[in-house]
N, C-alpha and C positions, 0 to 999 in steps of 0.2 A: 507552534507549541513544541515540535521536535527540536528546533534550534535552541529554544529556551532550556529544554531539558538537558541537552548535551552541554550547553554552556555552564549550567548550574552543576552538572555532574562533575565537570572537571575543575572549575574554579574554586568551589567550596572546599574539596579535599586538599587542594594545593595550598590554599591560604591557611587551612587548619594545620597542615603539616608545618608550614613556616612559623606559625604561632607556637607550635609545640617546640620547634627548634629554638626559637627565641626564648621561650620560658625556661627550657632546660639549660641553655647557655648562661642564663642570668640567675637561675635559682640557686639558693644556698643548699649545700649538702652537709651531711654529717661530718665530712672531712675538712670543711672549710670554716674557720671561725666566722661568726656572724659579722658582716660588715667589713671583713678584711680583704684587701686586694681589689676593692671596687674603684672604678674611675669613670669619668666622663671625658670624651674627646670631641670638642668642636673642631670642625675642619672646613676649610674653604678650598674649592677646586676651581681651576680655570684651564681652559684648553681649546682645542679645535675639534670639530666634528666633520667627518668626511661626508661629501654629498652622497646621498643614498640612491639617486637616480638622475638622469638627464633633466635639466631645467629645475633642479631642486630649489625650493625657496631660498632666497638670500638670507643670510643670518650673520650676526656678529659673533663674538666669542661665546663659548659654552661656559657657563658659570654654575657652580653647585655649592650647596651648603649641607653638611651632614653633622649630626650629633650622634656619637656612638656611646652607648651605655654598656660598659664592659666589666670583666673580672679578670684579674691576673691569676693564672693557675699555679703560681709558685706556692700558694698556700693550700693547694689541693693534694692530698696524699694518695689519690687514685693513680693506678699505673699508667693510664693513657696520658695523663699530664706529664709524668716523668719521661715516658718514651718519646713524646713529641717536644721535649725541651721546654716544658712549662710555657705553653703559648698563652696568649690573651684570647678570650672569646667575648663576643658581644652581639648586640643588635643595634643597627644604625637606622636612624630615621633621617631622610634627606629629601631635598628638592633640587632639581637640575633645570636650569633655564637654557634653552637652545638659541637664544638671541633673536627670536622672531615670534612675538606673542600671538600674532594673528594666525599663523599657519603651522608653527612648530610647537609652541606652547611650552609647558613644563611637565616634568616627570616627578611624581611623588613616590618615594621609595621606602620599602621595608627590607633591610638587608642584614640577615644573619651573617657573621663573619668570624674568621679565625686569623690570628696574627702569629706568625712563626719567627723565631730568631734564626737568622741565616748563618751567623758566625758562631753559634754554640749557645749552651744554656746560660752561661754567665755573662756573655758579651751581648748586650741587648740594645746596641746602638743602631744596628742595621736589621730591618725586619721586612717580611713579606706579608701583606694582608690580602686574604682571598675571601670574597663574599659572593653568595648566590642567593637571590631573593626575588622579589616581585615589585613592579612599579605600576602606577596608574598614570596614564597620559591624558591630559585634558584636551589635546588636539590630535586627531587621527586623520587618515586618508578618507576623503569623501569625493565621490564622482561629481557632485554638484558644486561644492564650494571649497574643496581642498585637494584637488586631483594631482597637484604637483608634489605633494608630500607622500611618497610611497614607502616611507620608512616603516611605519606601523599602521595597521588598519583596525586594531582592537585597543580598547582603553587599558586592558590589563596585559602586561608583558612580563617575561622573564628579565631579570637583571643580573649581569655578571660584572664583577669589578676585581681588578688585580692591581695592587699598588705596592711599590717598593718605597720604604721610608727610612730616613736617616735622622737620628737625634743630633741636632746641631749644638744645643746647650740646654741647661736646665736652671730654672729659678725655684724658689721655695714652693714645692708642691706641684710644679708644672714642668713637664718635659716638652720642649719645643722641637718640632720636626719638619723637615722638608721631604716631599715625596713626588713620585711620578708613576704613571701607569696607564691602564686601559680600562675603558668603560663601555659596556655593550648592552643594548636592549633589543629584544626580539620576542615575538609572540609564539614562537615554537611551531610555526606553520599551521596555526589554527585558523587563520584567515589570510587571504592575499589581497593586496601586495604586502610583503613582509621583508623588505630589503634591510631593515634594521638600522639602528643608530650605532655608529662606531666612533669613539672619541679617544683622543690622546690628551691626557690631563696632567697638570702639575698640582701639588697641594701644599698647604701650610696647615699644621695642626698643633694642638697643645693637649697633652695627656694630663688631666687634672685629677689628682687623687681625691677620693671621697671616703677613704677608709676611716673607720673609727679607731681610736687608740686601743691597742691590744697588746698583750704580752706574747702573742703567738709569733713564731718565727717561720720563715720559709722552709718548705720541705725538700729543698733542692739537694740535700746531701743523702737522702735515703736511697736504698738499693732494692732491686727486685730480682727474683729468680726468673730465668727465661722459661717460657712455656710455649708449647706448640701442639695444636690439635687439628685434625682433619675435620672438614665440614662438608655437608651436603645440603643444597639449598634449592628447592623449587620455588617458582613464583608465577603469578598470573598478572597480566596487565591489561588495562583499558585505556586506549589513547584516542585522540582525535586529530584529524588533519583535513586539509583541502587538497584538491588535485590541481586546479588552475584558476585563473580569473573567471573563466566562464563556468567552471564547476566548483563554485566557491562555497558550497554548503559544507558544514562540518559533518564528517562521517567517521565511524569508529575504526580503530586499528586494534585487533586483539592479539595478545601475546601470551605464549606459554614457554617457559624456559626452565632449565635446570643447570646448576653449576656445582662444581666440587673444587676443593682446594685446601689451603691451610690458614688457620688463624694464629697469629704470632703475638705473644705477650699482651693479650687482651686488647690489642690496639690496631694491628695490621691484618688485613685479609687479602689474599691473592689466590686466584683460581682460574679455571677454564670452564667453558660450558657450551651449550647449544640452545638456540631459541627458534621457535616457529612463530611467524607473524602472518596475519591475514588482513588484507587491506580491503575494506568495503568499497572504497572509491574505484579501485582497480577492477573488482568483480562487477560492479554495476556498469562500468564503462564497457566491459566485454559483453555481458549478457544483454545489455540494451542496444547492442549492435551500433555503437557509435562510430564516428567517421573512420578512424584508423584501423578498425577491425572488420570493416565491411568487406564483402567479397572482392577479391582482387587488390586489396590494400595491404600494407606492409605487415600488419599483425593479425591477419585473418586466422592464422593457425592457433592463436591463443583461445579461440572459441572451442577448440577440441576438448579442453578441460578447464573451464573458467575458474573453478576453485583453486586448482593447482597453479594456474597462471597468476592468480592474485595473491599467492603465498610467497613467503620469504623465509629462507633458512639461513641462519648465521652461526658460524663457529666463532667464539669470542674468548678473550682474556679479560679478567676484571680485577680491580683493586678497590680497596676501601679503607678509609681511616675511621676508627671507632672512637668516639668520644662518649663512652658509656652508653647512654640511650640513643645517641645520634650517630649516624653513619654518613660520610661523604663518599659517594661512589663514582667511579669512572670505569668505562669499558671501551675497548676497541676490538673490532671483529672483522671477519671476512665473510661477505655474502656469497654463499655457494649456490644460491637459487633465488633470483628476484627478476623474473622475465618481464613483468608488467612495468618495471621501472623504465624500460625503454619508451613506453608510451608517455610517461611522465616527462622524460627528458626531451622527447621530440616536440611535445606541445609547448613546454615552458622555456626552451633554450633557443628557439628560432626567432622569427619575427614577433614583434610585440602584439598583444591582443589577439592571439590565435582564436578564431571563431569555433563554434561548436561543429559546424559543417566545414571541414577543412578542404579547400580546393587542392587538386592534384599538384598545382604549381606553387603551393605555399612553401616558403622557406622554413624547414623544420630544423631542430637542433642537430648539429653534426656529431657523429660518433668519434670524438677526438680523445686525446689523453685525459682531459679533465673529466669527460664522461666515464672513462674506464675507471678512474680512481674513485669517483663518487659512487659508482655502482658497486665497486668491489669492497669499499671500506665503510663499515658502520661504526659510529661512535655514540657514546651515551654519557651524560653527566647528571647527577641527581643527589637527592637527600633522602634519608630514611630515618624513621623514628621507631625504635625497638621497644616492645612492651616491657621486656626485662633488661636491666642494665647489663652490658657486656663485661663490666668490671669483674664479675664473679664467674664468667665463662659458663652460663647456663647451658645445659644439654639441649634444651628445647627453647626456641624463641620465635616470635613472629614480629613482623614489621609492616608498616605502611610507608610507601615511598612515592615521591614525585620526581619526574625526570624529563629532560629534553633529549630527544633522540635525533641523530643527524646522519646524513650521507656525507662522510668525511666531515667537513665543517659547515655544511648546508643543512638547516633545520628540516627534519622530516615529519615528526609529530611530537606532541606533548602527551605524557602518559602518567596515569596513577596506577600503582601496583601494590599488591599484597604478597608477602613471601613468608616462608618458613625456613628456619635454620636448625639443622640437627648437628650437634657437635659430638664427634666420636672421641670419647675419653677412654684412654687405656687404663 
């Protein structure tokens, strides 16, 4: 029952947030003529997927089909559209086949995405498309009948896609493009194994205009005055993760954080902050006197103060792109206190299948340069939905967010958060 509660607690808010993002990205606003600037983009992807583990199931090429329902923001008079060079926003539905139906199966994807012009507002031939969403896998790791597929062990995963695209020619109503980039799936460390899928792909797509006839003209010539406001923003978060294959139950990670910085032109935010996290897995490992904290073992001293030992303090820098109600957030930080991560590293980076009772001669993870980097650097990528649109710089705002948190590039936990923003107006 506890497992079902934790799973429902995390999955439902994340999917709700993604649907809010998709709705906002596609919704008409007062500033956009109805039916103007809309398009559909069918896209075929093909590429290769790296083996996620030793003896990974054999597969043929990775093939994907996406259909993106989007809006060209050249007809949007809001400032964020102008500041970001009038990007395209959309929601893509897709399926990716990994070339082995029996063991790897397919991923069914919901992918909110933003497409930026790399060479400037008016030169729209070369673009970068960034998407962050969720996928459902119909084949996952199983100890009984699919133990060689250690890529994902949950049906629901995060999905990240980065594509660079170039328009090669256009016909009546269709822009034909070639592209290439990277596709990643991971469950955010909510269950192990979680080696993830990492694919290099090429694509062919056609942007098909579905706009109705209108006398409206693009808003690309308008100008905005610059604005700059300081902000203060506390947030609380509830995350879930696992410790290792033998400690594979989902347990919470609690976060309290506060940050301050500047909001520029209703569109960009950057600031610094500090966060406190408490890992239930670390605390339970210590107070239950598990193998590596027992008398005479390496981490015996962590029992002197289990709560503090299971805590993490991070100093961080953050940035955010504001698309009115939607925020795309990223963070990088320095962990100044995370002692129990050493237990995590020792268990998971040594010999495979580390048992609960670890023998004295068991090969544990070495304290190498990779360990130092992962322990020192925290990263975070996520989405936020704001109750009030940021276009009008509200003095008070609240948001719900979903994010994936990592030790450098290695997933640490998946989190749902609620935050408050106070904008200091002079």
